[in-house]
C-alpha positions in Angstrom: 7.4 -27.0 -11.4 11.1 -27.7 -10.6 13.6 -25.0 -11.5 17.3 -24.5 -10.9 19.6 -21.5 -11.5 21.6 -21.7 -14.7 24.7 -19.6 -15.5 24.8 -18.5 -19.1 28.0 -17.9 -21.1 27.7 -14.2 -20.4 27.5 -14.9 -16.6 23.8 -14.0 -16.3 21.7 -16.2 -14.0 18.6 -17.5 -15.5 15.9 -19.9 -14.2 15.4 -23.0 -16.2 13.0 -25.9 -15.9 13.3 -29.6 -16.9 11.1 -29.9 -20.0 9.2 -33.0 -18.9 7.6 -31.1 -15.9 6.3 -28.1 -17.8 2.6 -27.7 -18.5 1.4 -29.9 -21.5 0.1 -26.8 -23.4 3.7 -25.5 -23.9 4.5 -26.1 -27.6 8.0 -27.6 -27.1 9.6 -30.9 -27.8 10.1 -32.6 -24.5 13.0 -34.8 -25.7 14.8 -32.2 -27.8 16.8 -30.8 -24.9 16.9 -31.2 -21.2 16.0 -27.7 -20.0 13.7 -24.8 -21.1 13.4 -21.3 -19.7 11.1 -21.0 -16.6 8.6 -18.1 -16.1 9.9 -15.4 -13.9 7.7 -14.2 -11.0 4.9 -11.9 -12.2 1.3 -12.1 -13.4 -0.3 -15.5 -13.8 0.4 -18.7 -12.0 3.4 -20.7 -13.2 1.3 -23.6 -14.3 -1.1 -21.4 -16.3 1.4 -19.3 -18.2 4.1 -19.6 -20.8 7.4 -17.6 -21.0 7.5 -14.9 -23.5 10.7 -16.2 -25.1 8.9 -19.6 -25.8 6.0 -17.7 -27.3 8.4 -15.8 -29.7 10.4 -18.9 -30.6 8.0 -21.9 -30.5 4.6 -20.3 -31.2 5.2 -17.2 -33.4 8.4 -18.5 -34.9 9.8 -15.0 -35.0 13.1 -16.5 -33.6 14.9 -19.7 -34.2 16.7 -19.7 -30.9 16.2 -18.3 -27.4 19.1 -15.9 -28.1 17.3 -14.5 -31.1 14.2 -14.1 -29.0 16.2 -12.1 -26.5 17.5 -9.8 -29.2 13.9 -9.1 -30.4 12.9 -8.3 -26.8 16.0 -6.1 -26.2 15.0 -4.0 -29.2 11.7 -3.2 -27.4 9.6 -4.7 -30.2 7.2 -6.6 -27.8 4.5 -5.3 -25.5 2.2 -7.2 -23.2 -1.0 -5.4 -22.4 0.5 -2.1 -23.6 3.8 -2.4 -21.6 7.2 -3.1 -23.2 8.6 -6.4 -21.9 12.2 -7.4 -22.3 12.4 -10.4 -20.0 12.4 -13.7 -22.0 10.9 -15.4 -19.0 8.1 -12.9 -18.6 4.8 -14.9 -18.0 2.2 -14.7 -20.7 -1.3 -16.1 -19.9 -5.1 -16.1 -20.4 -6.5 -13.0 -22.2 -3.2 -11.1 -22.4 -2.8 -8.9 -25.4 0.5 -9.3 -27.2 1.9 -6.6 -29.6 4.9 -7.7 -31.7 6.0 -4.7 -33.7 2.4 -3.8 -34.6 1.0 -7.4 -35.0 -1.6 -8.0 -32.2 -2.7 -11.2 -30.6 -5.0 -12.2 -27.7 -4.2 -15.3 -25.6 -7.2 -17.7 -25.5 -7.8 -21.2 -24.2 -7.7 -23.9 -26.8 -8.8 -27.5 -26.6 -5.2 -28.8 -26.4 -3.0 -25.7 -25.9 -3.0 -22.0 -25.5 -4.1 -20.2 -28.7 -2.7 -16.9 -29.9 -5.6 -15.4 -31.9 -4.6 -12.5 -34.2 -6.7 -9.4 -33.6 -7.1 -5.9 -35.0 -5.4 -2.8 -33.5 -8.8 -1.6 -32.3 -9.6 -4.9 -30.6 -6.1 -4.8 -28.9 -7.1 -1.6 -27.0 -8.8 -3.6 -24.3 -8.2 -6.6 -22.2 -10.5 -8.8 -20.2 -9.9 -9.6 -16.6 -11.9 -11.9 -14.3 -12.5 -10.7 -10.7 -11.1 -13.4 -8.3 -11.8 -11.5 -5.1 -12.2 -8.0 -3.6 -10.4 -6.2 -0.8 -11.4 -3.0 1.1 -8.4 -0.6 1.3 -7.8 2.9 2.6 -9.9 5.9 1.7 -13.0 3.7 1.3 -11.8 2.3 -2.0 -12.2 -1.3 -3.2 -9.3 -3.3 -4.8 -10.4 -5.8 -7.4 -7.9 -8.7 -7.5 -7.9 -10.1 -11.0 -7.2 -13.5 -12.6 -3.8 -12.5 -14.0 -2.4 -11.3 -10.7 -3.0 -7.6 -11.3 -5.4 -5.4 -9.4 -7.4 -2.2 -10.0 -8.9 0.3 -7.5 -12.6 1.3 -7.8 -14.8 3.7 -5.9 -18.1 1.8 -5.8 -18.6 -1.7 -4.6 -20.8 -2.8 -7.4 -18.6 -5.6 -8.7 -19.0 -9.3 -7.9 -16.6 -12.2 -7.8 -16.4 -14.0 -11.2 -17.6 -10.9 -13.1 -15.3 -9.8 -15.9 -14.2 -6.3 -16.4 -13.2 -4.8 -19.8 -10.2 -2.6 -19.3 -8.9 0.2 -21.5 -5.3 -0.8 -21.7 -3.9 2.7 -22.5 -5.6 4.4 -19.5 -6.1 1.4 -17.2 -9.7 2.3 -16.8 -12.8 0.0 -16.7 -15.0 0.5 -19.7 -17.7 -2.0 -18.8 -18.5 -5.0 -16.7 -19.7 -8.4 -18.0 -21.8 -10.0 -15.3 -21.4 -13.5 -14.2 -25.0 -14.5 -14.5 -27.6 -16.7 -16.3 -27.7 -15.8 -20.0 -24.1 -14.5 -20.3 -21.8 -15.9 -22.9 -18.7 -17.6 -21.5 -15.6 -19.6 -22.5 -14.1 -22.5 -20.5 -10.5 -21.9 -19.5 -9.5 -25.3 -18.2 -10.6 -28.9 -17.6 -12.3 -31.4 -20.0 -14.2 -28.6 -21.8 -11.4 -26.2 -22.3 -12.1 -23.8 -25.2 -15.8 -24.5 -25.2 -17.9 -21.3 -25.8 -21.5 -21.4 -24.7 -24.3 -19.7 -22.7 -24.7 -20.0 -19.0 -27.9 -21.8 -18.4 -27.8 -22.0 -14.6 -25.4 -21.4 -11.7 -25.2 -23.6 -8.6 -23.3 -21.6 -6.0 -23.5 -24.4 -3.5 -21.7 -27.0 -5.8 -19.7 -24.2 -7.4 -20.7 -25.3 -10.9 -22.3 -23.9 -14.0 -24.5 -25.5 -16.6 -23.4 -24.3 -20.0 -25.3 -24.8 -23.3 -23.4 -25.0 -26.6 -24.2 -26.7 -29.9 -27.4 -28.2 -28.4 -25.4 -29.9 -25.7 -25.1 -29.1 -22.0 -22.0 -29.3 -19.9 -21.4 -28.9 -16.2 -18.3 -26.8 -15.6 -16.7 -25.6 -12.3 -17.2 -21.9 -11.8 -13.5 -21.3 -11.5 -13.1 -22.4 -15.1 -15.9 -20.2 -16.5 -14.8 -16.8 -18.0 -17.7 -14.6 -19.1 -17.0 -12.8 -22.4 -20.3 -11.0 -23.3 -24.0 -11.3 -23.4 -25.5 -11.7 -26.9 -22.0 -11.8 -28.4 -18.4 -11.6 -27.2 -17.1 -8.1 -26.4 -13.9 -9.0 -28.1 -13.1 -11.2 -31.1 -12.3 -14.8 -30.0 -12.2 -16.4 -33.4 -15.6 -18.0 -33.3 
């Protein structure tokens, strides 16, 4: 993604990106203007997230312009995963919980673009995070490195890569673990089957693929695109 510094009328440096190089799931008009705000460094990879200002303006339509989106953020009306965010370029991505003045949404993969699925306040108390890898740190603790760039320390090494942890947002504590295993329910986060929800039928660790069954059909999906969300049913509402 190509970005360049841009000096606003108030003299504040912002990062902007040419519209034609942003990910296709961004809901913006490519030819409307030349530039759009770029995500600032933070959680999520630049190509898998969307700036918070774009979410407020182009997805929620709470704002008509980016300046209006900034005003909303400056008034501390918006939280991401329980933390107030005021940066219009803050990166929002998969499974984040967005709170806009008491309206709650979870970021989910859709067939064509990111979906912001409205959820209840009770459902908004937890977020799901996929374990990308693990690191041994001091005092015999284990650091779980998660899909959104965050990490969490644990005492026992009973977590595996590709497992998903259910985190209590308020206390930043693990409530339960969803195992990446045969029989688990999962959602596909990228690729040709993006948004597909199905059951893991088999796992081929050598080929790094999974066979998922959904609607009497079977699909082969790379493990990196498989995000487990429950066993008999999803642990959070996903709109299915």
